[in-house]
N, C-alpha and C positions, 0 to 999 in steps of 0.2 A: 595339469598334474594328474597322474594316474594313481588312484588309491588302491591299496591292497584290500580286497573284499574277502570277508569271511563267508564260507559257504552258507547260503540262506535258502529256506523254503517257506512258502506260504501254503497252508492247508485249510481248505474250506470244508466244514463238516455239516452234514445233515443228521439230526438226531431223532430218537423216538420222542413223541410229544411229552413235555414235562421233564425230560431227562437232562436238560442242558447243564444244570448246576452239578449234577453227579459226574457228568462227563468231564466238565472243566476240572473238577477236583481230581479225578483219576488221571487226566492228562498231566496236570501239574505234578503229581507224585511220580509218574513215569519219567518226566523230563528232569526233575530234580535228581532222581536216581541215576539218570544217564549223563548227568552233567552237561546238559544242553541249555543254552540261553534261549528264552522264549517270552513271547507276549501272547496272551489269549483273552479273547473277549466274546461274549454273546452278542449277536447282532440280529436285526430284523431284516427280512428279505428272503431270497431264495435259499440261502444257507443259514444255519442256526449259530454256528461258532466259527470264528476266524482265528487262526493259529499262525504265528510267525516264529520260526525256529532258526537258530544259528549254531554252528559248531565248527571247530577247526578241523574236524574229521568228516568229510562229506560222506563216507561209507557208513559211519555211525548214524548220521542224520537220515540217510536213506533207510537203513535197517530199522531205526526206531519208528519211522513213519509206517513202513510196510509191516513189520512184525509186531508192533505194539499199539500205536495209535489207531490204526485202521481196524485192529481186531477187538477194540472195546465193544463189548456186547450191545450197547444201546446206540452205537453209531450205525446209521443206515447206509450212508455213502460218504465219499470224500472226493475232493478235487485238489490235487497236489501240483504246485507250480514251483519249480526250482529256479532260482535266480541265475542268470547267465553271468558267471564270474568274470569272463573275458572282456565284457563290455565296460567301458568307462562310465562312471557316474557323471551325469551332467550337472 
């Protein structure tokens, strides 16, 4: 049975040292204002923050990542992975 998937993206963020908490708070505010469903967590490893975003509007999702999340001043770099909607979930 094929499920109808909501456009989803995973964004991995690298931040300035010690700025994780402020970035997480800023991302939360942006995403609440944009009415985008999300999960965000600080992590250990190559990246500092993992963000999962979902929205019925794929263009809003892309624009929010590009124009807002990636432009937060203390974010050094990001890696964005868009989920392939056409594939069935196993």
